[in-house]
DRENFI-89259 format. One record per atom (N, C-alpha, C): y, z, x; atom name; residue in one letter. Coordinates in pm, 1 decimal, padded with zeros to 6 digits. Layout:
! DRENFI-89259
north / up / east / atom / type
Y / Z / X / CA / a
...
//
This chain:
! DRENFI-89259
north / up / east / atom / type
-00118.4 / -00002.1 / 00084.3 / N / m
00003.1 / 00001.7 / -00000.2 / CA / m
00128.9 / 00000.5 / 00088.3 / C / m
00127.6 / 00081.1 / 00196.1 / N / k
00243.7 / 00091.4 / 00283.1 / CA / k
00267.1 / -00041.6 / 00349.4 / C / k
00157.3 / -00116.6 / 00384.8 / N / k
00164.5 / -00239.7 / 00449.6 / CA / k
00241.1 / -00337.7 / 00360.3 / C / k
00204.3 / -00334.2 / 00232.9 / N / h
00273.3 / -00431.3 / 00139.3 / CA / h
00421.4 / -00394.9 / 00124.3 / C / h
00450.6 / -00265.0 / 00122.3 / N / s
00594.3 / -00218.7 / 00106.3 / CA / s
00672.9 / -00268.5 / 00223.6 / C / s
00622.2 / -00256.3 / 00343.3 / N / v
00688.2 / -00306.2 / 00464.5 / CA / v
00709.2 / -00453.9 / 00463.4 / C / v
00613.1 / -00532.6 / 00419.7 / N / l
00620.8 / -00673.7 / 00409.2 / CA / l
00726.9 / -00709.9 / 00301.4 / C / l
00728.9 / -00641.3 / 00197.2 / N / l
00833.3 / -00670.6 / 00093.9 / CA / l
00969.1 / -00636.4 / 00141.4 / C / l
00983.9 / -00522.9 / 00209.6 / N / a
01115.1 / -00494.5 / 00269.2 / CA / a
01164.4 / -00597.2 / 00364.6 / C / a
01070.3 / -00647.1 / 00448.6 / N / i
01106.7 / -00750.4 / 00545.1 / CA / i
01143.7 / -00881.1 / 00471.8 / C / i
01071.9 / -00912.4 / 00369.9 / N / l
01100.1 / -01029.4 / 00290.2 / CA / l
01233.6 / -01015.4 / 00226.5 / C / l
01269.2 / -00903.1 / 00172.7 / N / a
01405.6 / -00883.0 / 00112.7 / CA / a
01516.0 / -00901.7 / 00214.6 / C / a
01493.3 / -00840.7 / 00333.4 / N / l
01601.7 / -00854.2 / 00431.3 / CA / l
01615.6 / -00999.8 / 00485.7 / C / l
01500.0 / -01070.7 / 00497.2 / N / v
01507.0 / -01211.0 / 00535.7 / CA / v
01586.9 / -01292.5 / 00429.8 / C / v
01549.4 / -01271.1 / 00301.8 / N / l
01621.1 / -01344.4 / 00193.8 / CA / l
01766.1 / -01317.8 / 00202.0 / C / l
01803.0 / -01190.1 / 00213.9 / N / a
01946.7 / -01156.3 / 00218.6 / CA / a
02012.3 / -01227.0 / 00333.2 / C / a
01950.1 / -01229.0 / 00452.1 / N / s
02003.6 / -01291.1 / 00565.5 / CA / s
02026.0 / -01443.7 / 00546.9 / C / s
01920.9 / -01505.6 / 00486.8 / N / l
01931.2 / -01652.9 / 00454.4 / CA / l
02043.6 / -01676.7 / 00353.6 / C / l
02055.7 / -01587.3 / 00252.8 / N / a
02151.6 / -01609.5 / 00160.1 / CA / a
02296.4 / -01595.5 / 00220.8 / C / a
02308.8 / -01502.3 / 00307.3 / N / c
02438.2 / -01486.5 / 00382.3 / CA / c
02466.5 / -01606.2 / 00460.6 / C / c
02370.5 / -01657.5 / 00537.1 / N / q
02394.4 / -01781.1 / 00613.3 / CA / q
02425.0 / -01896.2 / 00531.9 / C / q
02356.3 / -01913.5 / 00412.8 / N / t
02392.0 / -02024.3 / 00326.9 / CA / t
02529.9 / -02021.0 / 00278.8 / C / t
02576.7 / -01903.8 / 00234.3 / N / v
02711.4 / -01884.3 / 00180.3 / CA / v
02813.0 / -01911.4 / 00293.6 / C / v
02783.9 / -01864.6 / 00411.6 / N / m
02879.6 / -01868.1 / 00524.3 / CA / m
02867.9 / -02001.9 / 00604.7 / C / m
02777.0 / -02086.3 / 00573.0 / N / g
02773.6 / -02213.2 / 00643.8 / CA / g
02672.1 / -02221.3 / 00759.9 / C / g
02576.8 / -02129.1 / 00768.2 / N / g
02478.0 / -02139.0 / 00868.2 / CA / g
02497.6 / -02067.0 / 01001.0 / C / g
02616.9 / -02003.7 / 01015.5 / N / g
02640.2 / -01925.9 / 01143.0 / CA / g
02681.0 / -02014.1 / 01259.9 / C / g
02729.3 / -02135.1 / 01235.9 / N / d
02776.7 / -02219.8 / 01343.3 / CA / d
02901.8 / -02172.7 / 01412.7 / C / d
02974.1 / -02079.5 / 01349.6 / N / n
03104.8 / -02037.8 / 01402.0 / CA / n
03095.3 / -01904.1 / 01475.3 / C / n
02980.0 / -01875.0 / 01536.0 / N / f
02966.3 / -01747.1 / 01601.6 / CA / f
03056.5 / -01734.5 / 01725.7 / C / f
03131.8 / -01620.5 / 01730.2 / N / e
03217.3 / -01595.1 / 01848.3 / CA / e
03174.5 / -01458.9 / 01894.4 / C / e
03139.8 / -01439.4 / 02016.1 / N / p
03099.5 / -01303.1 / 02069.3 / CA / p
03224.6 / -01214.5 / 02057.3 / C / p
03201.1 / -01088.4 / 02037.5 / N / p
03312.6 / -00990.6 / 02028.5 / CA / p
03378.0 / -00979.2 / 02160.3 / C / p
03511.0 / -00960.1 / 02156.1 / N / q
03594.3 / -00951.8 / 02274.7 / CA / q
03604.5 / -00801.8 / 02314.3 / C / q
03594.6 / -00779.2 / 02447.0 / N / m
03605.8 / -00635.2 / 02493.7 / CA / m
03751.7 / -00596.0 / 02486.9 / C / m
03785.5 / -00477.5 / 02438.5 / N / p
03919.9 / -00434.8 / 02436.9 / CA / p
03978.4 / -00419.8 / 02576.8 / C / p
04104.5 / -00435.7 / 02587.2 / N / e
04159.4 / -00419.2 / 02718.8 / CA / e
04176.4 / -00270.0 / 02743.3 / C / e
04142.3 / -00226.5 / 02865.9 / N / l
04153.7 / -00088.0 / 02901.8 / CA / l
04294.2 / -00064.9 / 02952.8 / C / l
04345.1 / 00060.4 / 02917.9 / N / p
04487.0 / 00083.8 / 02958.1 / CA / p
04489.1 / 00093.1 / 03114.4 / C / p
04601.7 / 00051.0 / 03168.1 / N / q
04623.5 / 00056.8 / 03314.0 / CA / q
04700.4 / 00180.2 / 03349.2 / C / q
04672.0 / 00237.1 / 03462.9 / N / t
04749.8 / 00355.0 / 03510.8 / CA / t
04808.3 / 00324.6 / 03643.7 / C / t
04898.7 / 00405.8 / 03686.4 / N / d
04954.6 / 00397.0 / 03820.5 / CA / d
04879.1 / 00477.0 / 03921.6 / C / d
04767.6 / 00525.6 / 03890.6 / N / g
04686.1 / 00606.2 / 03983.1 / CA / g
04674.8 / 00750.8 / 03953.3 / C / g
04773.8 / 00816.8 / 03891.4 / N / g
04763.0 / 00960.2 / 03865.9 / CA / g
04752.5 / 00996.5 / 03720.7 / C / g
04778.9 / 00904.3 / 03634.5 / N / d
04767.6 / 00939.6 / 03488.9 / CA / d
04625.5 / 00937.5 / 03444.7 / C / d
04596.5 / 01020.6 / 03338.3 / N / e
04469.1 / 01014.5 / 03280.5 / CA / e
04461.2 / 00899.8 / 03175.3 / C / e
04338.4 / 00844.5 / 03161.0 / N / i
04314.8 / 00740.3 / 03065.7 / CA / i
04240.1 / 00797.1 / 02948.1 / C / i
04275.6 / 00762.1 / 02830.5 / N / e
04202.9 / 00807.5 / 02707.7 / CA / e
04083.7 / 00725.5 / 02691.1 / C / e
03967.8 / 00778.3 / 02701.2 / N / i
03839.4 / 00705.3 / 02688.8 / CA / i
03795.6 / 00703.1 / 02540.9 / C / i
03772.9 / 00579.0 / 02486.7 / N / p
03720.6 / 00574.7 / 02349.6 / CA / p
03594.6 / 00656.1 / 02337.3 / C / p
03576.5 / 00714.9 / 02217.1 / N / t
03450.4 / 00783.1 / 02190.0 / CA / t
03363.5 / 00716.7 / 02080.9 / C / t
03238.9 / 00759.2 / 02071.1 / N / i
03157.2 / 00702.5 / 01966.4 / CA / i
03195.4 / 00757.5 / 01834.7 / C / i
03156.9 / 00685.7 / 01724.8 / N / p
03189.5 / 00731.6 / 01593.3 / CA / p
03134.2 / 00872.0 / 01565.6 / C / p
03198.2 / 00951.2 / 01480.7 / N / p
03152.2 / 01086.1 / 01452.6 / CA / p
03005.3 / 01088.2 / 01399.3 / C / p
02935.9 / 01194.2 / 01442.0 / N / v
02795.9 / 01209.9 / 01401.1 / CA / v
02791.1 / 01344.9 / 01333.7 / C / v
02729.4 / 01355.7 / 01218.2 / N / t
02716.0 / 01487.6 / 01156.0 / CA / t
02568.5 / 01496.4 / 01107.1 / C / t
02519.9 / 01612.5 / 01095.6 / N / t
02386.3 / 01640.1 / 01046.7 / CA / t
02397.5 / 01752.0 / 00945.5 / C / t
02293.5 / 01763.3 / 00866.1 / N / d
02285.9 / 01876.1 / 00766.5 / CA / d
02227.8 / 02001.0 / 00829.7 / C / d
02209.9 / 01993.5 / 00959.3 / N / g
02157.4 / 02110.7 / 01030.5 / CA / g
02010.2 / 02137.8 / 01009.2 / C / g
01941.5 / 02045.5 / 00948.5 / N / g
01804.3 / 02053.5 / 00921.9 / CA / g
01766.2 / 02140.7 / 00805.4 / C / g
01874.2 / 02190.3 / 00732.4 / N / e
01849.1 / 02282.0 / 00623.4 / CA / e
01759.5 / 02215.1 / 00512.8 / C / e
01776.6 / 02090.1 / 00495.8 / N / s
01698.6 / 02024.2 / 00388.7 / CA / s
01558.3 / 01986.1 / 00437.8 / C / s
01533.5 / 01992.7 / 00571.5 / N / g
01411.1 / 01955.1 / 00616.5 / CA / g
01392.4 / 01802.3 / 00638.7 / C / g
01492.5 / 01723.8 / 00600.4 / N / n
01488.4 / 01582.0 / 00614.6 / CA / n
01558.7 / 01527.7 / 00735.2 / C / n
01629.5 / 01618.4 / 00805.4 / N / g
01694.0 / 01570.4 / 00925.8 / CA / g
01806.2 / 01467.5 / 00896.4 / C / g
01881.3 / 01491.3 / 00787.2 / N / h
01981.5 / 01389.6 / 00742.5 / CA / h
02088.3 / 01373.4 / 00846.4 / C / h
02124.4 / 01254.5 / 00876.7 / N / v
02217.1 / 01219.6 / 00974.0 / CA / v
02316.4 / 01124.8 / 00920.9 / C / v
02444.2 / 01142.2 / 00957.5 / N / t
02552.3 / 01048.4 / 00923.0 / CA / t
02618.7 / 01005.6 / 01049.0 / C / t
02633.8 / 00871.9 / 01072.9 / N / i
02694.3 / 00814.5 / 01189.4 / CA / i
02805.0 / 00722.4 / 01146.2 / C / i
02923.8 / 00733.7 / 01191.3 / N / g
03031.6 / 00646.7 / 01153.8 / CA / g
03122.2 / 00720.7 / 01060.7 / C / g
03221.8 / 00651.8 / 01007.3 / N / g
03321.9 / 00712.9 / 00917.4 / CA / g
03287.3 / 00676.7 / 00776.4 / C / g
03394.9 / 00672.0 / 00696.2 / N / e
03380.6 / 00637.0 / 00561.3 / CA / e
03350.8 / 00485.4 / 00550.0 / C / e
03284.9 / 00452.8 / 00444.7 / N / s
03255.1 / 00309.6 / 00414.7 / CA / s
03340.1 / 00258.2 / 00302.0 / C / s
03377.2 / 00126.7 / 00305.9 / N / e
03449.1 / 00074.6 / 00194.2 / CA / e
03357.4 / 00044.3 / 00079.9 / C / e
03226.9 / 00060.1 / 00097.8 / N / f
03130.2 / 00036.4 / -00008.9 / CA / f
03085.2 / 00173.9 / -00066.6 / C / f
03060.3 / 00171.2 / -00195.8 / N / p
03013.2 / 00297.8 / -00258.3 / CA / p
02864.7 / 00341.2 / -00217.0 / C / p
02843.2 / 00462.7 / -00190.3 / N / v
02705.6 / 00513.8 / -00161.6 / CA / v
02673.0 / 00619.0 / -00269.0 / C / v
02542.0 / 00631.3 / -00293.6 / N / t
02498.2 / 00726.5 / -00395.5 / CA / t
02530.9 / 00870.0 / -00351.9 / C / t
02537.2 / 00958.7 / -00446.3 / N / s
02570.3 / 01097.9 / -00416.7 / CA / s
02461.9 / 01167.0 / -00334.7 / C / s
02335.1 / 01119.0 / -00340.4 / N / d
02231.2 / 01181.5 / -00264.0 / CA / d
02198.8 / 01107.2 / -00132.2 / C / d
02292.2 / 01019.6 / -00087.4 / N / a
02266.1 / 00933.4 / 00031.1 / CA / a
02239.2 / 01021.5 / 00154.1 / C / a
02142.7 / 00984.4 / 00233.9 / N / f
02117.9 / 01050.5 / 00356.3 / CA / f
02076.9 / 00945.8 / 00466.5 / C / f
02085.0 / 00989.4 / 00590.2 / N / n
02063.5 / 00893.1 / 00705.3 / CA / n
02161.7 / 00776.1 / 00691.3 / C / n
02291.3 / 00815.1 / 00674.4 / N / v
02399.8 / 00716.4 / 00651.0 / CA / v
02449.1 / 00668.4 / 00784.8 / C / v
02454.8 / 00534.1 / 00800.0 / N / v
02519.5 / 00468.3 / 00912.1 / CA / v
02617.3 / 00373.5 / 00863.6 / C / v
02747.7 / 00381.4 / 00908.5 / N / t
02846.6 / 00288.3 / 00865.9 / CA / t
02898.2 / 00215.5 / 00987.7 / C / t
02936.5 / 00093.2 / 00969.8 / N / a
03003.2 / 00009.7 / 01069.7 / CA / a
03092.9 / -00077.4 / 00999.0 / C / a
03157.4 / -00164.7 / 01073.7 / N / s
03247.7 / -00262.6 / 01015.0 / CA / s
03175.9 / -00357.9 / 00914.1 / C / s
03217.7 / -00356.7 / 00794.3 / N / n
03160.5 / -00446.4 / 00689.5 / CA / n
03016.1 / -00416.4 / 00665.7 / C / n
02970.8 / -00293.2 / 00680.4 / N / m
02827.8 / -00256.7 / 00659.9 / CA / m
02805.8 / -00108.1 / 00641.9 / C / m
02714.7 / -00076.4 / 00552.1 / N / v
02669.8 / 00066.4 / 00540.5 / CA / v
02513.1 / 00056.9 / 00512.1 / C / v
02442.8 / 00150.3 / 00566.1 / N / t
02303.4 / 00158.4 / 00535.3 / CA / t
02265.7 / 00309.8 / 00516.9 / C / t
02171.4 / 00335.0 / 00430.6 / N / f
02137.6 / 00475.0 / 00400.5 / CA / f
02008.1 / 00476.0 / 00325.4 / C / f
01958.7 / 00603.9 / 00300.9 / N / q
01840.3 / 00623.8 / 00214.5 / CA / q
01883.8 / 00701.2 / 00097.7 / C / q
01809.2 / 00685.7 / -00012.9 / N / t
01831.7 / 00751.2 / -00132.0 / CA / t
01705.4 / 00781.3 / -00203.5 / C / t
01694.2 / 00887.5 / -00286.8 / N / k
01581.0 / 00911.9 / -00369.7 / CA / k
01594.2 / 00859.4 / -00514.9 / C / k
01704.0 / 00791.9 / -00539.3 / N / m
01719.9 / 00736.0 / -00675.4 / CA / m
01615.9 / 00632.1 / -00705.0 / C / m
01588.6 / 00611.6 / -00833.2 / N / s
01492.6 / 00505.0 / -00872.4 / CA / s
01559.7 / 00364.9 / -00857.5 / C / s
01473.3 / 00265.5 / -00848.8 / N / t
01527.2 / 00130.3 / -00840.7 / CA / t
01613.0 / 00090.2 / -00956.9 / C / t
01565.8 / 00126.8 / -01076.3 / N / d
01648.8 / 00099.6 / -01197.4 / CA / d
01777.0 / 00168.3 / -01190.6 / C / d
01784.1 / 00290.5 / -01149.8 / N / d
01907.4 / 00368.2 / -01146.6 / CA / d
02003.8 / 00308.9 / -01033.9 / C / d
01940.2 / 00258.0 / -00923.6 / N / l
02023.2 / 00200.8 / -00824.8 / CA / l
02083.3 / 00063.4 / -00866.7 / C / l
02002.1 / -00017.5 / -00938.2 / N / l
02052.1 / -00136.2 / -00991.4 / CA / l
02171.0 / -00111.2 / -01085.3 / C / l
02157.1 / -00021.0 / -01170.9 / N / k
02258.4 / 00014.8 / -01269.4 / CA / k
02385.1 / 00070.1 / -01193.5 / C / k
02361.9 / 00159.9 / -01100.2 / N / f
02467.0 / 00220.0 / -01025.7 / CA / f
02552.1 / 00113.1 / -00954.5 / C / f
02490.3 / 00017.7 / -00880.9 / N / y
02571.8 / -00082.4 / -00808.9 / CA / y
02625.9 / -00186.3 / -00902.1 / C / y
02558.2 / -00218.9 / -01005.0 / N / r
02630.1 / -00315.4 / -01107.4 / CA / r
02748.6 / -00252.6 / -01163.2 / C / r
02738.6 / -00121.8 / -01204.6 / N / d
02851.7 / -00054.1 / -01265.8 / CA / d
02965.5 / -00035.7 / -01163.0 / C / d
02933.1 / 00010.8 / -01042.4 / N / e
03029.9 / 00038.8 / -00940.4 / CA / e
03112.5 / -00087.2 / -00900.7 / C / e
03040.6 / -00192.6 / -00868.9 / N / f
03107.8 / -00316.2 / -00820.6 / CA / f
03178.5 / -00387.7 / -00935.7 / C / f
03125.7 / -00384.7 / -01054.9 / N / t
03194.0 / -00448.1 / -01173.8 / CA / t
03322.4 / -00370.2 / -01199.7 / C / t
03319.3 / -00234.0 / -01200.1 / N / s
03439.2 / -00158.4 / -01224.4 / CA / s
03546.0 / -00181.1 / -01114.9 / C / s
03506.5 / -00223.4 / -00998.8 / N / q
03601.7 / -00253.7 / -00889.4 / CA / q
03651.0 / -00393.7 / -00892.7 / C / q
03611.0 / -00476.1 / -00997.7 / N / g
03657.4 / -00604.5 / -01014.5 / CA / g
03571.2 / -00721.1 / -00961.3 / C / g
03458.2 / -00687.4 / -00900.0 / N / y
03371.3 / -00781.8 / -00848.2 / CA / y
03277.2 / -00842.7 / -00951.7 / C / y
03233.6 / -00961.6 / -00927.7 / N / k
03148.7 / -01027.3 / -01025.9 / CA / k
03009.2 / -01049.4 / -00961.8 / C / k
02904.8 / -01014.2 / -01030.4 / N / e
02768.3 / -01032.2 / -00977.6 / CA / e
02737.3 / -01178.8 / -00985.4 / C / e
02679.0 / -01231.9 / -00876.6 / N / d
02619.9 / -01367.2 / -00876.4 / CA / d
02471.2 / -01351.2 / -00914.4 / C / d
02448.9 / -01362.1 / -01040.2 / N / e
02316.1 / -01339.8 / -01097.4 / CA / e
02206.2 / -01437.9 / -01037.6 / C / e
02252.2 / -01552.3 / -00986.2 / N / s
02156.3 / -01644.7 / -00934.2 / CA / s
02095.2 / -01596.2 / -00800.2 / C / s
02164.6 / -01493.7 / -00744.4 / N / m
02108.5 / -01437.8 / -00619.1 / CA / m
02030.6 / -01311.3 / -00634.5 / C / m
02021.7 / -01259.9 / -00762.4 / N / a
01963.2 / -01128.3 / -00789.5 / CA / a
01801.8 / -01148.2 / -00776.5 / C / a
01745.6 / -01057.5 / -00699.6 / N / i
01598.8 / -01054.1 / -00679.6 / CA / i
01553.6 / -00917.8 / -00699.7 / C / i
01453.1 / -00896.0 / -00781.7 / N / t
01397.9 / -00759.2 / -00802.0 / CA / t
01241.9 / -00777.9 / -00794.1 / C / t
01182.2 / -00689.2 / -00714.6 / N / f
01036.0 / -00692.7 / -00707.2 / CA / f
00991.7 / -00551.8 / -00671.0 / C / f
00944.9 / -00479.2 / -00768.0 / N / g
00908.8 / -00342.6 / -00747.0 / CA / g
01028.1 / -00265.0 / -00700.1 / C / g
01011.7 / -00197.9 / -00584.9 / N / k
01120.3 / -00115.3 / -00528.6 / CA / k
01204.5 / -00193.7 / -00433.3 / C / k
01199.2 / -00322.7 / -00433.6 / N / t
01272.6 / -00410.0 / -00344.2 / CA / t
01364.9 / -00494.0 / -00429.4 / C / t
01494.5 / -00499.9 / -00386.7 / N / f
01590.1 / -00586.0 / -00464.3 / CA / f
01699.3 / -00636.0 / -00376.5 / C / f
01768.1 / -00736.3 / -00423.8 / N / t
01889.5 / -00786.8 / -00364.5 / CA / t
01986.5 / -00823.1 / -00471.2 / C / t
02106.4 / -00777.8 / -00455.9 / N / l
02220.8 / -00810.6 / -00544.6 / CA / l
02325.7 / -00877.3 / -00466.9 / C / l
02406.8 / -00965.2 / -00528.3 / N / a
02519.4 / -01026.7 / -00461.1 / CA / a
02643.6 / -01012.7 / -00554.2 / C / a
02752.2 / -00977.5 / -00492.3 / N / f
02882.6 / -00967.8 / -00570.8 / CA / f
02992.4 / -01048.0 / -00502.0 / C / f
03063.8 / -01126.5 / -00580.3 / N / t
03181.6 / -01209.9 / -00529.7 / CA / t
03302.1 / -01142.8 / -00574.3 / C / t
03412.6 / -01191.1 / -00506.3 / N / g
03546.8 / -01143.6 / -00542.2 / CA / g
03608.8 / -01051.0 / -00437.6 / C / g
03545.6 / -01040.0 / -00325.8 / N / h
03601.2 / -00953.5 / -00213.8 / CA / h
03724.6 / -01027.3 / -00162.6 / C / h
03827.0 / -00952.1 / -00126.6 / N / e
03949.0 / -01016.4 / -00076.8 / CA / e
03932.1 / -01101.4 / 00041.8 / C / e
03820.9 / -01089.3 / 00122.1 / N / s
03798.0 / -01173.0 / 00233.5 / CA / s
03742.7 / -01310.6 / 00191.8 / C / s
03694.7 / -01315.4 / 00066.9 / N / g
03622.5 / -01434.4 / 00024.2 / CA / g
03473.9 / -01436.5 / 00054.9 / C / g
03430.1 / -01329.1 / 00119.8 / N / k
03292.7 / -01316.4 / 00149.3 / CA / k
03216.0 / -01248.5 / 00037.9 / C / k
03080.7 / -01259.1 / 00039.9 / N / v
02999.2 / -01199.2 / -00056.7 / CA / v
02951.0 / -01062.0 / -00016.6 / C / v
02944.3 / -00970.2 / -00111.9 / N / i
02889.4 / -00839.0 / -00086.0 / CA / i
02742.7 / -00840.3 / -00123.8 / C / i
02652.7 / -00810.3 / -00028.4 / N / y
02511.4 / -00804.5 / -00058.4 / CA / y
02460.1 / -00659.1 / -00061.1 / C / y
02385.2 / -00625.1 / -00161.0 / N / v
02320.4 / -00494.8 / -00172.2 / CA / v
02172.9 / -00519.9 / -00167.0 / C / v
02099.9 / -00466.7 / -00063.3 / N / v
01960.9 / -00485.3 / -00049.6 / CA / v
01891.6 / -00359.6 / -00049.7 / C / v
01785.0 / -00340.0 / -00130.4 / N / g
01710.2 / -00218.8 / -00132.7 / CA / g
01571.7 / -00246.9 / -00103.4 / C / g
01502.8 / -00155.9 / -00026.2 / N / a
01367.0 / -00175.5 / 00009.5 / CA / a
01295.6 / -00032.1 / 00017.1 / C / a
01180.9 / -00032.3 / -00028.1 / N / d
01092.8 / 00090.9 / -00030.4 / CA / d
01077.2 / 00140.9 / 00110.1 / C / d
01108.8 / 00269.0 / 00130.1 / N / a
01093.1 / 00329.7 / 00267.6 / CA / a
00950.5 / 00385.2 / 00279.4 / C / a
00872.8 / 00393.0 / 00174.4 / N / g
00732.0 / 00434.7 / 00185.0 / CA / g
00719.0 / 00590.1 / 00177.8 / C / g
00828.0 / 00657.7 / 00169.6 / N / d
00826.6 / 00806.0 / 00162.0 / CA / d
00883.4 / 00860.0 / 00033.4 / C / d
00894.8 / 00774.7 / -00067.2 / N / g
00960.2 / 00820.3 / -00190.9 / CA / g
01107.6 / 00782.5 / -00195.2 / C / g
01157.5 / 00740.9 / -00089.9 / N / s
01299.5 / 00702.1 / -00085.2 / CA / s
01315.7 / 00554.2 / -00072.7 / C / s
01439.2 / 00503.7 / -00089.1 / N / i
01466.2 / 00363.1 / -00081.4 / CA / i
01572.0 / 00340.1 / 00028.6 / C / i
01556.3 / 00243.1 / 00120.4 / N / y
01660.0 / 00209.3 / 00211.4 / CA / y
01756.2 / 00120.3 / 00138.3 / C / y
01881.4 / 00138.3 / 00156.1 / N / i
01989.0 / 00057.2 / 00097.7 / CA / i
02075.4 / 00004.5 / 00212.1 / C / i
02096.9 / -00134.0 / 00217.0 / N / t
02188.0 / -00184.8 / 00307.6 / CA / t
02290.4 / -00266.1 / 00229.4 / C / t
02417.0 / -00243.4 / 00256.7 / N / i
02529.0 / -00322.3 / 00190.4 / CA / i
02605.0 / -00384.4 / 00303.4 / C / i
02615.2 / -00514.0 / 00294.7 / N / t
02686.6 / -00589.4 / 00395.7 / CA / t
02782.9 / -00690.2 / 00330.1 / C / t
02881.5 / -00729.2 / 00403.6 / N / l
02981.1 / -00824.0 / 00367.2 / CA / l
02948.4 / -00946.8 / 00452.4 / C / l
02893.0 / -01050.6 / 00385.6 / N / g
02851.4 / -01168.6 / 00464.0 / CA / g
02890.7 / -01300.2 / 00407.5 / C / g
//
């Protein structure tokens, strides 16, 4: 059973990736990120070194080792989200919500924010799903992908692609 869940999760992520590439034109415009310029000193001044994003944990009180890396996300996360990782245009986390509740949550949340679901991109298969919402100010599509984690939780990844 777990083997099938992993395969379904991989399938959902591949489909989301392909959908993102199709919408964005196949990824022909890739530009590697530019390294930021480091401040120059005259020899005696201290340089402020950038730090990694903030990391918080629940202290192990829940027994799940919940971890949050990064700051706030522009995308909504469930109230029970754990193992949250945020980055530019992306958030990923785990939740114990049911698939039906997650589908309703994201449809309600994004619709209330003025986004429109592209129903032709909607895929649901057991605890695996993909939703797509248009209307972001960047012109890009918001993808919400859920996949069974195999431990009673669901991995959620939301990207702007």
